C-alpha positions in Angstrom: 50.7 23.2 -8.4 53.9 23.4 -10.4 54.3 24.9 -13.9 56.8 24.7 -16.7 56.7 25.5 -20.4 58.0 23.9 -23.5 57.8 26.4 -26.3 54.1 27.5 -26.4 52.9 24.5 -24.3 52.3 25.2 -20.6 52.6 22.1 -18.4 51.1 21.9 -14.9 50.9 19.3 -12.1 47.5 19.2 -10.4 46.0 17.1 -7.6 42.6 16.6 -6.0 42.2 19.4 -3.5 44.2 21.9 -5.5 42.6 25.2 -6.5 40.6 25.1 -9.7 42.3 25.9 -12.9 39.0 26.8 -14.6 38.6 30.6 -14.9 42.3 31.3 -14.7 44.7 32.4 -17.5 45.9 28.8 -17.7 42.5 27.5 -19.0 41.3 30.8 -20.6 37.8 30.2 -22.1 38.0 26.5 -21.6 39.9 23.4 -22.8 39.3 20.8 -25.5 41.3 18.0 -23.9 42.5 14.6 -24.8 42.6 12.3 -21.8 44.6 9.1 -21.2 47.9 7.7 -19.9 49.7 8.4 -23.2 52.6 6.2 -22.3 55.1 6.4 -25.2 52.9 8.8 -27.1 52.3 6.4 -30.0 50.3 7.0 -33.2 47.0 6.0 -31.6 47.5 8.6 -28.8 48.3 11.2 -31.5 45.0 10.5 -33.2 43.1 11.4 -30.0 45.2 14.5 -29.3 44.7 15.7 -32.9 41.0 15.3 -32.6 41.0 17.5 -29.5 43.2 20.1 -31.4 40.8 20.2 -34.3 37.8 20.7 -31.9 39.6 23.4 -30.0 40.2 25.4 -33.2 36.6 25.1 -34.2 35.2 26.0 -30.8 37.7 28.7 -29.8 39.1 26.6 -26.9 42.6 25.8 -25.9 43.9 22.3 -27.0 45.0 20.3 -24.0 46.1 16.9 -22.7 45.1 15.5 -19.4 47.2 12.6 -18.2 48.1 10.9 -14.9 51.3 10.7 -12.8 52.2 8.2 -11.6 50.7 5.8 -14.2 47.7 4.0 -12.5 49.4 0.7 -13.1 52.3 1.8 -10.9 49.8 2.8 -8.2 47.8 -0.4 -8.2 50.6 -2.9 -9.1 53.7 -1.6 -7.3 55.5 -4.9 -7.6 55.3 -5.0 -11.4 58.5 -4.9 -13.4 59.3 -1.5 -14.9 57.2 -0.8 -17.9 57.2 2.9 -18.8 57.9 3.7 -22.4 59.1 7.3 -21.5 60.2 9.0 -18.3 58.3 12.1 -17.3 60.6 14.6 -19.0 60.6 12.7 -22.3 56.9 12.3 -22.1 56.4 16.0 -21.7 58.7 16.6 -24.7 56.8 14.2 -26.9 53.4 15.6 -25.9 54.6 19.1 -26.5 55.8 18.2 -30.0 52.3 16.9 -30.8 50.6 20.0 -29.4 53.0 22.7 -30.5 51.7 23.0 -34.1 48.2 23.7 -32.7 49.3 27.0 -31.1 49.2 27.8 -27.4 48.3 24.6 -25.6 48.2 22.9 -22.1 49.3 19.6 -20.5 47.9 18.7 -17.1 49.4 15.9 -15.1 46.8 14.8 -12.5 48.3 13.1 -9.5 47.1 9.5 -9.2 46.7 9.0 -5.5 44.2 7.7 -3.0 42.1 10.8 -3.3 41.8 10.3 -7.1 41.3 6.5 -6.8 38.3 7.0 -4.4 36.6 9.6 -6.5 33.4 8.4 -8.0 32.7 8.7 -11.7 30.2 11.5 -11.3 32.5 13.4 -9.0 35.3 13.0 -11.5 33.2 15.0 -13.9 32.0 17.7 -11.5 35.0 18.0 -9.2 37.9 17.3 -11.5 37.1 17.9 -15.2 35.0 20.9 -14.3 37.7 22.4 -12.1 40.3 21.8 -14.8 38.3 24.0 -17.2 37.3 21.1 -19.6 34.6 21.9 -22.0 35.1 19.1 -24.5 36.8 15.8 -23.8 38.3 13.2 -26.2 39.4 9.7 -25.4 39.7 6.3 -26.9 36.5 4.2 -26.9 37.9 2.0 -24.1 38.5 4.9 -21.7 37.2 4.2 -18.2 37.5 6.3 -15.0 36.3 6.8 -11.4 36.2 4.5 -8.5 36.2 0.9 -9.7 36.5 2.2 -13.3 32.7 2.5 -13.4 32.6 5.6 -15.5 32.7 5.9 -19.3 32.3 8.7 -21.9 28.5 8.3 -21.6 28.8 9.2 -17.9 30.6 12.4 -18.8 27.9 13.4 -21.3 25.1 12.6 -18.8 26.7 14.3 -15.8 28.4 17.0 -17.7 25.4 18.2 -19.7 24.3 20.7 -17.0 27.8 22.2 -16.5 28.8 22.5 -20.1 31.1 19.4 -20.5 30.7 17.0 -23.4 32.8 13.9 -24.4 33.5 12.2 -27.6 35.0 8.7 -28.2 37.7 8.4 -30.8 38.0 5.0 -32.6 41.1 3.1 -31.9 43.9 3.2 -34.5 44.4 -0.1 -36.3 47.4 -1.4 -38.3 47.2 -3.1 -41.7 46.4 -6.4 -39.8 43.5 -4.7 -37.9 45.5 -4.9 -34.6 45.1 -2.0 -32.3 48.0 0.4 -31.7 48.7 0.1 -28.0 51.5 0.7 -25.5 51.3 -3.0 -24.5 52.1 -4.0 -28.1 55.1 -1.5 -28.2 56.4 -3.0 -24.9 56.1 -6.5 -26.4 58.0 -5.5 -29.5 60.8 -4.0 -27.5 61.1 -7.1 -25.4 61.4 -9.1 -28.6 64.1 -6.8 -30.0 61.6 -5.9 -32.8 62.6 -2.2 -33.1 61.0 -1.6 -36.5 57.7 -2.8 -35.2 57.9 -0.6 -32.1 58.9 2.4 -34.2 56.0 1.8 -36.6 53.5 2.1 -33.7 55.3 5.0 -32.0 55.9 7.0 -35.1 59.5 7.5 -33.8 62.4 5.4 -32.5 62.2 4.2 -29.0 64.9 5.6 -26.8 66.6 5.2 -23.4 66.6 8.6 -21.8 68.3 9.8 -18.6 71.2 11.4 -17.0 74.7 9.9 -17.5 76.0 8.4 -14.2 79.5 7.8 -13.1 80.6 4.1 -13.5 83.8 2.1 -13.1 85.4 3.7 -16.2 86.0 0.1 -17.5 85.0 1.0 -21.0 87.7 3.7 -21.2 90.4 1.3 -20.2 89.5 -1.1 -23.0 89.2 1.7 -25.7 85.4 2.0 -25.7 84.4 4.8 -23.3 80.7 4.7 -22.5 78.0 7.0 -21.2 76.0 5.0 -18.7 72.3 5.5 -18.0 70.2 3.6 -15.5 66.9 2.4 -17.0 65.1 3.1 -13.8 61.4 2.7 -14.4 61.8 2.4 -18.1 60.7 -0.7 -20.0 63.4 -3.3 -20.4 64.0 -4.0 -24.1 65.7 -7.2 -25.2 69.1 -7.3 -23.5 72.0 -7.0 -25.9 73.9 -4.8 -28.2 72.3 -2.1 -30.4 73.2 0.3 -33.1 72.2 3.7 -31.8 71.8 7.4 -32.4 72.7 9.7 -29.5 71.2 13.1 -28.8 71.8 15.6 -26.1 68.7 16.8 -24.3 69.2 20.5 -23.5 65.6 21.1 -22.5 62.7 22.3 -24.7 61.1 20.2 -27.5 64.2 19.6 -29.7 67.3 17.6 -29.1 70.9 18.3 -30.3 72.4 15.4 -32.2 75.7 14.2 -30.9 76.4 11.3 -33.3 76.1 7.6 -33.9 77.2 4.8 -31.7 76.8 1.3 -30.2 75.2 0.5 -26.9 74.7 -2.5 -24.6 71.5 -2.7 -22.7 71.5 -5.2 -19.8 73.2 -6.3 -16.7 76.8 -6.8 -17.9 77.1 -10.5 -17.0 80.8 -10.6 -17.8 81.7 -7.9 -15.2 80.1 -6.5 -12.1 76.3 -6.3 -12.3 75.3 -2.7 -11.4 71.6 -3.1 -12.3 70.1 -2.6 -15.7 72.1 0.0 -17.7 72.4 1.4 -21.1 76.1 1.7 -21.8 76.4 3.9 -25.0 79.7 4.4 -26.9 79.7 7.5 -29.2 81.7 7.0 -32.3 84.5 9.4 -33.3 84.1 11.7 -30.3 85.6 12.0 -26.8 83.2 14.2 -24.9 82.6 14.5 -21.2 79.0 13.5 -20.9 78.8 12.9 -17.1 75.6 14.5 -15.6 74.3 15.3 -19.1 70.9 14.1 -20.1 71.0 11.9 -23.2 68.4 10.4 -25.6 69.9 7.1 -26.9 67.7 6.0 -29.8 67.8 2.2 -30.4 68.0 1.8 -34.2 68.9 -1.9 -34.7 69.3 -4.9 -32.5 72.7 -6.5 -33.1 72.8 -9.5 -30.8 71.6 -10.8 -27.4 73.6 -10.1 -24.3 75.9 -12.9 -23.2 78.6 -13.7 -20.7 82.2 -14.0 -22.0 84.8 -16.2 -20.4 87.6 -13.5 -20.6 87.7 -9.7 -20.9 89.7 -10.1 -24.2 86.7 -11.9 -25.7 84.4 -9.1 -24.7 86.7 -6.5 -26.2 86.7 -8.5 -29.5 82.9 -8.7 -29.5 82.5 -5.0 -28.8 84.7 -4.2 -31.8 82.6 -6.5 -34.0 79.4 -4.8 -32.7 80.8 -1.4 -33.4 81.7 -2.3 -36.9 78.3 -3.8 -37.5 76.6 -0.7 -36.1 78.7 1.6 -38.4 77.6 -0.5 -41.4 73.9 -0.3 -40.4 73.6 3.4 -39.4 73.2 6.2 -41.9 75.8 8.9 -41.8 74.6 12.0 -40.1 75.2 15.3 -41.8 
């Protein structure tokens, strides 16, 4: 069991077979917990988390989030294309930002493995929720769990009654067109380059996050040095050029703004393909960002990625993209 903290939010990894958390200082008198995958931490997720926080305050419990790592989709469908809306570190930061105003809080990442997959719905209540110190559980109305996804919130209330665990369904958040806020819809918006639609569901701009890797330094030779980040398991947005805001992740819940810029997300069809990269150019600064962790917020989609017949044509287009990004982005103080 590994622990870390972001401000007053304590975060732990837990797996079936680990020692119980209930009765320890981590769980104190018990948890009012939101449960789900929480990929991207969109506004629908925040509604469930805030319901748990309100209940915790009333009942004298600790507000908490129970989520799963890896995402069950990665476990069951390992050949799927990358789809995560946030890597683990960014997910923890986003969850902590939601929980922090509630006072001391907890995040539990339950390992999704064969042991968890084979746990029956009733055993999930008695052997997992009970051991985690859950007293009240909150989830979307479509939440299902246990072997074969045979358990629902009514299962928790039936099985948990004798051990002091209750569950409550939270209605799904709908937009003005009565469409449900969902991670799947956010992914579809990003694939379409519809950043405003994605941000409206997330409640924040979507970002490529990760550590800057060493590349071929081609950008520096043509006057546009870039910080390159591999997308790894992150969702692929529409490939192309973006106006961006770039922040430095120094740990904790807050980020340090570096400035504005332009980025290409894609496979670099004009030059060597080194996998799917975000190549971000920071305006008006020349900073060594190698091995630093960045948050590159996609603010506006400028154009689709395309192959150029000559490097001179690529340089000309990057210059046009940079000028377009400067016009679109607000000046940072």
